[in-house]
N, CA, C and O atoms as a GROMACS GRO file, in nm:
protein
  220
    1UNK      N    1   1.691  -0.600  -1.135
    1UNK     CA    2   1.579  -0.509  -1.125
    1UNK      C    3   1.593  -0.402  -1.232
    1UNK      O    4   1.696  -0.335  -1.241
    2UNK      N    5   1.491  -0.388  -1.312
    2UNK     CA    6   1.497  -0.290  -1.420
    2UNK      C    7   1.450  -0.153  -1.372
    2UNK      O    8   1.405  -0.137  -1.258
    3UNK      N    9   1.461  -0.056  -1.460
    3UNK     CA   10   1.419   0.080  -1.427
    3UNK      C   11   1.268   0.086  -1.403
    3UNK      O   12   1.221   0.160  -1.316
    4UNK      N   13   1.192   0.007  -1.480
    4UNK     CA   14   1.046   0.008  -1.463
    4UNK      C   15   1.005  -0.054  -1.330
    4UNK      O   16   0.906  -0.010  -1.269
    5UNK      N   17   1.079  -0.155  -1.283
    5UNK     CA   18   1.048  -0.213  -1.152
    5UNK      C   19   1.067  -0.110  -1.042
    5UNK      O   20   0.987  -0.103  -0.949
    6UNK      N   21   1.171  -0.031  -1.053
    6UNK     CA   22   1.198   0.073  -0.954
    6UNK      C   23   1.085   0.176  -0.953
    6UNK      O   24   1.042   0.220  -0.847
    7UNK      N   25   1.039   0.214  -1.071
    7UNK     CA   26   0.929   0.310  -1.079
    7UNK      C   27   0.803   0.253  -1.017
    7UNK      O   28   0.730   0.325  -0.948
    8UNK      N   29   0.775   0.126  -1.040
    8UNK     CA   30   0.655   0.064  -0.982
    8UNK      C   31   0.664   0.060  -0.830
    8UNK      O   32   0.564   0.084  -0.762
    9UNK      N   33   0.780   0.028  -0.778
    9UNK     CA   34   0.796   0.022  -0.632
    9UNK      C   35   0.777   0.161  -0.572
    9UNK      O   36   0.711   0.176  -0.469
   10UNK      N   37   0.834   0.262  -0.634
   10UNK     CA   38   0.818   0.399  -0.585
   10UNK      C   39   0.672   0.440  -0.590
   10UNK      O   40   0.622   0.506  -0.499
   11UNK      N   41   0.601   0.402  -0.697
   11UNK     CA   42   0.459   0.436  -0.709
   11UNK      C   43   0.378   0.367  -0.600
   11UNK      O   44   0.290   0.428  -0.540
   12UNK      N   45   0.406   0.240  -0.574
   12UNK     CA   46   0.333   0.168  -0.469
   12UNK      C   47   0.358   0.229  -0.331
   12UNK      O   48   0.265   0.242  -0.251
   13UNK      N   49   0.481   0.265  -0.304
   13UNK     CA   50   0.511   0.331  -0.176
   13UNK      C   51   0.438   0.464  -0.168
   13UNK      O   52   0.388   0.501  -0.061
   14UNK      N   53   0.432   0.536  -0.279
   14UNK     CA   54   0.358   0.663  -0.281
   14UNK      C   55   0.211   0.644  -0.251
   14UNK      O   56   0.152   0.722  -0.177
   15UNK      N   57   0.151   0.540  -0.309
   15UNK     CA   58   0.010   0.511  -0.280
   15UNK      C   59  -0.010   0.477  -0.134
   15UNK      O   60  -0.108   0.520  -0.073
   16UNK      N   61   0.081   0.399  -0.076
   16UNK     CA   62   0.069   0.364   0.065
   16UNK      C   63   0.083   0.488   0.153
   16UNK      O   64   0.013   0.499   0.254
   17UNK      N   65   0.170   0.579   0.118
   17UNK     CA   66   0.184   0.704   0.193
   17UNK      C   67   0.056   0.786   0.181
   17UNK      O   68   0.010   0.846   0.279
   18UNK      N   69  -0.002   0.789   0.062
   18UNK     CA   70  -0.127   0.863   0.042
   18UNK      C   71  -0.240   0.805   0.128
   18UNK      O   72  -0.315   0.880   0.190
   19UNK      N   73  -0.250   0.673   0.131
   19UNK     CA   74  -0.353   0.608   0.213
   19UNK      C   75  -0.327   0.636   0.361
   19UNK      O   76  -0.420   0.664   0.437
   20UNK      N   77  -0.201   0.628   0.401
   20UNK     CA   78  -0.167   0.654   0.541
   20UNK      C   79  -0.199   0.797   0.582
   20UNK      O   80  -0.248   0.820   0.692
   21UNK      N   81  -0.171   0.892   0.494
   21UNK     CA   82  -0.201   1.031   0.528
   21UNK      C   83  -0.352   1.056   0.533
   21UNK      O   84  -0.399   1.137   0.612
   22UNK      N   85  -0.427   0.987   0.447
   22UNK     CA   86  -0.572   1.000   0.452
   22UNK      C   87  -0.628   0.945   0.583
   22UNK      O   88  -0.720   1.002   0.641
   23UNK      N   89  -0.570   0.836   0.629
   23UNK     CA   90  -0.616   0.779   0.756
   23UNK      C   91  -0.583   0.870   0.873
   23UNK      O   92  -0.662   0.882   0.967
   24UNK      N   93  -0.467   0.934   0.870
   24UNK     CA   94  -0.433   1.024   0.980
   24UNK      C   95  -0.521   1.149   0.979
   24UNK      O   96  -0.541   1.211   1.083
   25UNK      N   97  -0.574   1.185   0.864
   25UNK     CA   98  -0.663   1.301   0.857
   25UNK      C   99  -0.793   1.276   0.933
   25UNK      O  100  -0.856   1.371   0.980
   26UNK      N  101  -0.833   1.150   0.945
   26UNK     CA  102  -0.954   1.117   1.021
   26UNK      C  103  -0.929   1.115   1.172
   26UNK      O  104  -1.023   1.104   1.250
   27UNK      N  105  -0.803   1.127   1.212
   27UNK     CA  106  -0.764   1.129   1.353
   27UNK      C  107  -0.818   1.008   1.428
   27UNK      O  108  -0.880   1.020   1.534
   28UNK      N  109  -0.790   0.892   1.372
   28UNK     CA  110  -0.829   0.767   1.436
   28UNK      C  111  -0.728   0.733   1.545
   28UNK      O  112  -0.620   0.791   1.552
   29UNK      N  113  -0.766   0.638   1.629
   29UNK     CA  114  -0.673   0.594   1.731
   29UNK      C  115  -0.558   0.517   1.665
   29UNK      O  116  -0.572   0.469   1.552
   30UNK      N  117  -0.445   0.506   1.735
   30UNK     CA  118  -0.330   0.436   1.679
   30UNK      C  119  -0.364   0.291   1.648
   30UNK      O  120  -0.321   0.239   1.545
   31UNK      N  121  -0.439   0.227   1.735
   31UNK     CA  122  -0.474   0.086   1.714
   31UNK      C  123  -0.556   0.069   1.586
   31UNK      O  124  -0.527  -0.019   1.505
   32UNK      N  125  -0.655   0.151   1.568
   32UNK     CA  126  -0.740   0.142   1.450
   32UNK      C  127  -0.662   0.177   1.323
   32UNK      O  128  -0.681   0.115   1.219
   33UNK      N  129  -0.573   0.276   1.332
   33UNK     CA  130  -0.490   0.314   1.217
   33UNK      C  131  -0.400   0.199   1.174
   33UNK      O  132  -0.385   0.172   1.054
   34UNK      N  133  -0.340   0.131   1.270
   34UNK     CA  134  -0.253   0.017   1.238
   34UNK      C  135  -0.333  -0.096   1.175
   34UNK      O  136  -0.286  -0.160   1.081
   35UNK      N  137  -0.453  -0.121   1.226
   35UNK     CA  138  -0.538  -0.224   1.169
   35UNK      C  139  -0.572  -0.191   1.024
   35UNK      O  140  -0.564  -0.277   0.937
   36UNK      N  141  -0.611  -0.066   0.998
   36UNK     CA  142  -0.643  -0.026   0.861
   36UNK      C  143  -0.520  -0.033   0.771
   36UNK      O  144  -0.529  -0.072   0.655
   37UNK      N  145  -0.405   0.006   0.825
   37UNK     CA  146  -0.282   0.000   0.747
   37UNK      C  147  -0.249  -0.144   0.709
   37UNK      O  148  -0.208  -0.171   0.596
   38UNK      N  149  -0.267  -0.236   0.801
   38UNK     CA  150  -0.244  -0.378   0.770
   38UNK      C  151  -0.344  -0.430   0.667
   38UNK      O  152  -0.308  -0.509   0.580
   39UNK      N  153  -0.468  -0.387   0.677
   39UNK     CA  154  -0.569  -0.430   0.580
   39UNK      C  155  -0.533  -0.379   0.441
   39UNK      O  156  -0.534  -0.456   0.346
   40UNK      N  157  -0.500  -0.250   0.429
   40UNK     CA  158  -0.464  -0.195   0.298
   40UNK      C  159  -0.337  -0.258   0.245
   40UNK      O  160  -0.326  -0.286   0.126
   41UNK      N  161  -0.240  -0.279   0.332
   41UNK     CA  162  -0.116  -0.345   0.290
   41UNK      C  163  -0.143  -0.485   0.237
   41UNK      O  164  -0.081  -0.528   0.140
   42UNK      N  165  -0.235  -0.556   0.302
   42UNK     CA  166  -0.272  -0.690   0.257
   42UNK      C  167  -0.341  -0.686   0.122
   42UNK      O  168  -0.317  -0.771   0.036
   43UNK      N  169  -0.427  -0.588   0.103
   43UNK     CA  170  -0.497  -0.574  -0.026
   43UNK      C  171  -0.396  -0.547  -0.137
   43UNK      O  172  -0.403  -0.610  -0.243
   44UNK      N  173  -0.302  -0.455  -0.114
   44UNK     CA  174  -0.201  -0.425  -0.216
   44UNK      C  175  -0.112  -0.547  -0.242
   44UNK      O  176  -0.079  -0.576  -0.357
   45UNK      N  177  -0.072  -0.617  -0.136
   45UNK     CA  178   0.014  -0.734  -0.152
   45UNK      C  179  -0.060  -0.843  -0.232
   45UNK      O  180  -0.001  -0.907  -0.319
   46UNK      N  181  -0.187  -0.864  -0.202
   46UNK     CA  182  -0.265  -0.962  -0.276
   46UNK      C  183  -0.279  -0.923  -0.423
   46UNK      O  184  -0.269  -1.009  -0.511
   47UNK      N  185  -0.301  -0.795  -0.449
   47UNK     CA  186  -0.312  -0.749  -0.587
   47UNK      C  187  -0.180  -0.770  -0.662
   47UNK      O  188  -0.181  -0.811  -0.778
   48UNK      N  189  -0.069  -0.741  -0.597
   48UNK     CA  190   0.062  -0.761  -0.660
   48UNK      C  191   0.086  -0.908  -0.688
   48UNK      O  192   0.134  -0.944  -0.795
   49UNK      N  193   0.053  -0.994  -0.592
   49UNK     CA  194   0.071  -1.138  -0.611
   49UNK      C  195  -0.018  -1.192  -0.724
   49UNK      O  196   0.028  -1.271  -0.806
   50UNK      N  197  -0.142  -1.149  -0.727
   50UNK     CA  198  -0.232  -1.195  -0.834
   50UNK      C  199  -0.185  -1.146  -0.970
   50UNK      O  200  -0.191  -1.219  -1.068
   51UNK      N  201  -0.140  -1.022  -0.976
   51UNK     CA  202  -0.089  -0.968  -1.102
   51UNK      C  203   0.036  -1.044  -1.145
   51UNK      O  204   0.056  -1.068  -1.264
   52UNK      N  205   0.119  -1.081  -1.049
   52UNK     CA  206   0.240  -1.156  -1.080
   52UNK      C  207   0.209  -1.296  -1.132
   52UNK      O  208   0.281  -1.347  -1.218
   53UNK      N  209   0.104  -1.356  -1.081
   53UNK     CA  210   0.065  -1.489  -1.128
   53UNK      C  211   0.004  -1.484  -1.268
   53UNK      O  212   0.026  -1.575  -1.349
   54UNK      N  213  -0.071  -1.380  -1.296
   54UNK     CA  214  -0.138  -1.368  -1.426
   54UNK      C  215  -0.039  -1.326  -1.534
   54UNK      O  216  -0.042  -1.378  -1.646
   55UNK      N  217   0.048  -1.232  -1.501
   55UNK     CA  218   0.138  -1.176  -1.603
   55UNK      C  219   0.257  -1.266  -1.628
   55UNK      O  220   0.342  -1.234  -1.710
   0.00000   0.00000   0.00000
C-alpha cells in the first residue's frame, strides 16, 4: 500500500463521516439512517469498483 492509497482511504472515510453527520442533522429514525448509510456505502463501493476496473 502506497502513501497515496492511504490518503485516498482517509479521504473516503472522511466523506462517509460527512454524509453520516448530514443524515444525523435531519434527525431521522435509526432504521432510516442505517438504510441511507447502506445506500451511500453501496454507491461509494460501486464507484470504487468501477474506477478500479477502468484504471
